[in-house]
C-alpha positions as CSV (number, residue, x, y, z in Angstrom):
1,M,-29.5,69.1,191.5
2,R,-27.6,66.0,190.5
3,R,-30.8,64.2,190.0
4,F,-32.1,66.9,187.7
5,V,-28.8,66.9,185.6
6,F,-29.1,63.1,185.4
7,L,-32.7,63.2,184.1
8,V,-31.8,65.8,181.5
9,L,-28.8,63.7,180.3
10,L,-31.1,60.6,180.2
11,L,-33.8,62.5,178.1
12,C,-31.0,63.7,175.7
13,L,-29.8,60.2,175.4
14,V,-33.2,58.8,174.5
15,A,-33.9,61.6,172.0
16,S,-30.6,60.8,170.4
17,I,-31.4,57.1,170.1
18,T,-34.9,57.9,168.8
19,G,-33.4,60.2,166.3
20,C,-31.0,57.6,165.0
21,S,-33.8,55.1,164.8
22,K,-36.0,57.4,162.7
23,Q,-33.1,58.2,160.3
24,S,-32.4,54.4,159.9
25,N,-36.1,53.8,159.1
26,T,-36.1,56.6,156.5
27,T,-33.0,55.1,154.8
28,S,-34.7,51.6,154.8
29,S,-38.0,53.0,153.4
30,S,-36.2,54.9,150.5
31,T,-35.5,51.4,149.1
32,T,-38.8,49.9,149.7
33,D,-40.5,52.9,148.3
34,V,-39.2,52.2,144.8
35,K,-42.3,51.2,142.8
36,L,-41.9,49.6,139.4
37,A,-44.2,48.1,136.8
38,I,-44.0,45.8,133.8
39,L,-46.6,46.4,131.2
40,A,-47.3,43.4,129.0
41,P,-49.1,43.3,125.7
42,G,-51.7,40.8,126.9
43,A,-52.3,37.9,129.3
44,S,-50.6,34.6,128.8
45,D,-48.6,32.0,130.7
46,F,-45.5,33.6,129.3
47,W,-46.0,36.7,131.4
48,K,-46.5,34.7,134.6
49,I,-43.0,33.5,134.1
50,V,-41.9,37.1,133.6
51,E,-43.7,37.9,136.8
52,A,-41.7,35.1,138.7
53,G,-38.4,36.7,137.7
54,A,-39.7,40.2,138.6
55,D,-40.9,38.9,142.0
56,K,-37.5,37.3,142.7
57,A,-35.5,40.4,141.9
58,A,-38.0,42.7,143.7
59,E,-37.5,40.5,146.9
60,E,-33.8,40.6,146.6
61,L,-33.6,44.3,146.1
62,G,-36.4,45.4,148.5
63,V,-38.6,47.1,145.9
64,S,-42.1,46.5,144.6
65,C,-43.0,45.5,141.0
66,E,-46.4,45.1,139.5
67,V,-46.9,43.0,136.3
68,I,-49.8,44.3,134.2
69,A,-51.0,41.9,131.6
70,P,-54.3,43.4,130.0
71,S,-57.0,40.9,129.1
72,Q,-57.9,43.0,126.1
73,P,-54.6,43.6,124.2
74,G,-54.0,46.6,121.9
75,A,-52.1,49.9,121.6
76,T,-55.0,52.0,123.0
77,E,-55.3,49.8,126.1
78,Q,-51.6,50.0,126.6
79,K,-51.6,53.8,126.3
80,T,-54.3,54.0,129.0
81,R,-52.3,51.7,131.2
82,L,-49.1,53.8,130.7
83,E,-50.8,57.0,131.5
84,D,-52.3,55.4,134.7
85,L,-48.8,54.3,135.8
86,I,-47.4,57.7,135.2
87,A,-50.2,59.3,137.2
88,R,-49.5,56.9,140.0
89,G,-45.9,58.0,140.1
90,V,-44.1,54.8,139.5
91,D,-40.3,55.0,139.5
92,G,-39.8,52.9,136.4
93,I,-41.7,50.9,133.7
94,A,-40.6,47.9,131.5
95,F,-42.9,48.2,128.6
96,A,-43.7,45.5,125.9
97,P,-45.3,47.5,123.0
98,V,-47.7,45.6,120.9
99,D,-47.1,48.0,117.9
100,P,-43.8,49.8,118.6
101,N,-43.6,51.8,115.3
102,N,-47.0,53.4,116.1
103,Q,-46.5,53.8,119.9
104,I,-43.4,55.9,119.8
105,A,-45.2,59.1,120.8
106,A,-46.7,57.3,123.9
107,I,-43.4,55.7,124.8
108,D,-41.5,59.0,124.5
109,K,-44.1,60.8,126.6
110,A,-43.8,58.3,129.4
111,A,-40.0,58.1,129.1
112,S,-39.9,61.9,129.7
113,Q,-41.7,61.4,133.1
114,T,-40.1,58.2,134.4
115,N,-37.5,55.6,133.7
116,L,-38.7,53.5,130.8
117,I,-37.2,50.4,129.2
118,T,-38.7,48.0,126.7
119,T,-38.9,44.3,127.1
120,D,-40.0,41.3,124.9
121,T,-40.4,43.6,121.9
122,D,-38.3,46.6,121.3
123,A,-38.9,50.2,120.1
124,P,-35.4,51.2,119.0
125,K,-36.6,54.5,117.5
126,S,-38.1,55.7,120.8
127,K,-36.4,57.3,123.8
128,R,-36.5,54.0,125.9
129,L,-33.4,53.7,127.9
130,C,-32.6,50.1,126.9
131,Y,-34.2,46.8,125.7
132,V,-34.2,43.7,127.9
133,G,-35.1,40.5,126.0
134,T,-34.3,38.2,123.2
135,D,-32.4,38.8,119.9
136,N,-35.5,38.0,117.9
137,Y,-33.9,37.8,114.5
138,A,-31.4,35.2,116.0
139,A,-34.3,33.4,117.6
140,G,-36.2,33.4,114.2
141,K,-33.1,31.8,112.5
142,L,-33.2,29.0,115.2
143,A,-36.8,28.4,114.3
144,G,-35.9,28.3,110.6
145,E,-33.2,25.8,111.2
146,E,-35.7,23.5,113.0
147,L,-38.1,24.0,110.1
148,K,-35.5,22.7,107.7
149,K,-34.9,19.6,109.9
150,A,-38.7,19.0,109.9
151,L,-39.0,19.5,106.1
152,P,-35.8,18.1,104.6
153,N,-37.5,17.8,101.2
154,G,-39.2,21.2,101.4
155,G,-42.9,22.1,101.4
156,K,-45.4,24.9,101.8
157,V,-45.4,26.8,105.0
158,W,-47.7,29.4,106.7
159,V,-46.4,31.6,109.5
160,C,-48.8,32.6,112.3
161,V,-48.5,35.6,114.6
162,G,-50.6,38.2,116.3
163,M,-49.4,41.1,114.3
164,L,-46.4,41.5,112.0
165,D,-45.9,45.2,113.0
166,A,-44.6,44.2,116.4
167,Q,-40.7,44.3,116.3
168,N,-40.4,40.9,117.8
169,A,-42.7,39.4,115.2
170,H,-41.0,41.2,112.3
171,D,-37.5,40.1,113.4
172,R,-38.5,36.5,114.1
173,Y,-40.3,36.2,110.7
174,Q,-37.2,37.6,108.9
175,G,-34.9,35.2,110.8
176,V,-37.1,32.2,109.6
177,V,-37.1,33.5,106.0
178,D,-33.4,34.0,105.9
179,A,-32.7,30.6,107.5
180,V,-34.6,28.7,104.7
181,K,-33.2,30.6,101.8
182,G,-31.8,28.3,99.1
183,T,-34.1,25.4,100.2
184,K,-37.3,24.0,98.8
185,I,-39.3,25.4,101.7
186,N,-41.8,27.8,100.3
187,I,-43.2,30.3,102.9
188,L,-46.6,31.3,101.5
189,G,-47.0,34.3,103.9
190,V,-48.2,35.4,107.4
191,L,-51.5,34.8,109.0
192,T,-52.2,37.5,111.7
193,D,-54.9,37.2,114.4
194,N,-54.4,40.5,116.5
195,A,-53.7,38.3,119.5
196,D,-57.1,36.7,119.3
197,R,-56.7,33.0,120.1
198,T,-60.0,32.1,118.4
199,K,-58.9,33.8,115.3
200,A,-55.5,32.1,115.4
201,K,-57.0,28.7,115.4
202,A,-59.6,29.7,112.7
203,N,-56.7,30.9,110.4
204,V,-55.0,27.5,110.6
205,E,-58.4,25.7,110.0
206,D,-59.0,27.9,106.9
207,Q,-55.6,27.2,105.4
208,L,-56.0,23.4,106.0
209,V,-58.9,23.7,103.5
210,K,-57.4,26.3,101.2
211,T,-53.9,24.8,101.1
212,P,-54.5,21.0,101.5
213,D,-50.8,20.2,100.7
214,I,-49.5,22.5,103.5
215,A,-46.5,20.9,105.1
216,A,-46.0,23.0,108.2
217,F,-47.1,25.9,110.3
218,V,-44.7,28.2,112.2
219,G,-46.2,30.1,115.3
220,L,-44.2,33.2,116.3
221,W,-46.1,34.2,119.5
222,S,-46.7,32.0,122.6
223,Y,-50.3,31.1,122.0
224,N,-49.8,30.4,118.3
225,G,-48.3,26.9,119.0
226,P,-51.3,25.7,121.0
227,A,-53.7,27.2,118.5
228,I,-52.1,25.5,115.6
229,L,-52.1,22.2,117.7
230,D,-55.7,22.5,118.4
231,A,-56.6,23.0,114.7
232,L,-54.4,20.1,113.6
233,T,-55.8,17.8,116.2
234,A,-59.4,18.6,115.2
235,A,-58.5,17.9,111.5
236,K,-56.6,14.8,112.4
237,K,-53.4,16.2,110.9
238,I,-51.0,15.8,113.7
239,G,-47.8,14.3,112.4
240,K,-48.8,14.9,108.8
241,V,-48.4,18.7,109.1
242,K,-45.4,19.9,111.2
243,I,-45.4,22.5,113.8
244,I,-42.5,24.8,114.9
245,C,-43.3,27.4,117.5
246,F,-42.1,29.7,120.2
247,D,-42.2,29.8,124.0
248,E,-43.0,27.3,126.8
249,D,-46.7,27.4,127.0
250,A,-47.8,24.3,129.0
251,A,-49.7,22.8,126.0
252,T,-46.7,23.4,123.8
253,I,-44.3,21.6,126.1
254,E,-46.6,18.7,126.5
255,A,-47.0,18.4,122.7
256,V,-43.2,18.5,122.3
257,K,-43.0,15.5,124.7
258,K,-45.5,13.6,122.6
259,G,-43.8,14.7,119.4
260,S,-46.9,16.5,118.1
261,I,-44.8,19.7,117.9
262,E,-41.4,19.3,116.4
263,A,-39.7,22.0,118.3
264,T,-40.2,25.2,120.1
265,V,-37.7,28.1,120.5
266,V,-37.8,29.3,124.1
267,Q,-36.7,32.6,125.4
268,N,-35.8,33.4,128.9
269,P,-38.9,35.2,130.2
270,F,-37.8,34.8,133.9
271,E,-34.8,36.8,133.0
272,F,-36.9,39.5,131.3
273,G,-38.6,40.1,134.6
274,Y,-35.5,39.7,136.7
275,Q,-33.2,41.9,134.7
276,S,-35.8,44.5,134.1
277,V,-36.3,45.0,137.8
278,K,-32.6,45.2,138.4
279,V,-32.1,47.8,135.7
280,L,-35.0,49.9,136.7
281,T,-34.1,49.8,140.4
282,A,-30.6,50.9,139.6
283,L,-32.0,53.7,137.5
284,A,-34.4,54.8,140.3
285,K,-31.6,54.9,142.8
286,K,-29.4,56.8,140.3
287,E,-26.9,53.9,140.4
288,D,-25.0,52.4,137.4
289,A,-27.6,50.1,135.7
290,G,-25.0,48.3,133.6
291,I,-26.7,49.2,130.3
292,P,-24.3,48.4,127.4
293,E,-23.5,50.7,124.7
294,S,-25.8,48.8,122.3
295,K,-28.7,49.5,124.8
296,V,-29.7,45.9,124.4
297,I,-29.5,43.4,127.2
298,D,-29.9,40.0,125.4
299,T,-31.4,37.3,127.6
300,G,-30.8,34.4,125.0
301,A,-33.0,31.8,123.3
302,R,-32.6,28.0,122.8
303,V,-34.4,25.2,121.0
304,I,-36.5,22.7,122.9
305,N,-37.3,19.4,121.2
306,K,-38.0,15.8,122.3
307,S,-34.4,15.1,123.1
308,N,-34.1,17.8,125.8
309,V,-37.7,18.7,126.9
310,G,-37.4,16.6,130.2
311,E,-34.3,18.4,131.2
312,F,-36.0,21.8,130.3
313,E,-39.0,21.0,132.4
314,A,-36.9,20.2,135.4
315,E,-35.0,23.5,135.0
316,F,-38.2,25.5,134.5
317,K,-39.9,24.1,137.6
318,K,-36.8,24.9,139.7
319,M,-36.6,28.3,138.2
320,V,-40.2,29.4,138.9
321,G,-40.5,27.4,142.2
322,K,-43.2,25.0,141.1
């Protein structure tokens, strides 16, 4: 009889331990089951840095995050990708719209079905929960100040970008324009390329012929700097025509080191990914995400030129672990 009672008690104890173990595993999986995504406007080295930041935050928080950078950029492709992510039941999306003014309906629909924030370029008129990224107007003014240094006596300038409808492009352009007001710098207009790198280079080549006294080009998106550089190199205009651009594309940084590009305004794409994952994880777990009243989490921007490019490279390699 005592042996029977002992066996019963032992079985109860095992059941109790097993039950506790299952409960513990469920609690752990509730964190790892958080699935997030970052939807970029297109593929570029810039988004690889965003991915490095997202990976770091995801590892720290025990969640998963997929960075999607379509090889064929465009609003239609992004809409399809958004719908796919919603169908897959992701817990949050950081979205970088290519044409925010015309994507509000798609953004609002996705925002009604999951936690959605914007990154890189904002859509403030949409129902996004917040924006994580650069104050693009302020960054544009930084570029404008560098343009004034490069052209102290003024000159003709063309601005290059994928599309001016994108909020980040519009804000950067306005920042450049406002920074050079009252100077002899004459911004002739904007050359758009729809994020087509071949077209971006061709735009510069055309203007080198049509505007032979052009003094500088300003590239607002990450690939524009290298595209301008390639065109000027082929035309043997490096140094004669100045380049001010954005972001830390490898070709851009190398050209800054050589002095072929005067300066580039770098954002903090690592923080785009890192902060986006932090915010979306908190939202998915119904915790305080630390979203400010402005609904803007500014990750900052700074100028990289020949004087500080070495320091920046060292910081960058440490940041992305390369």
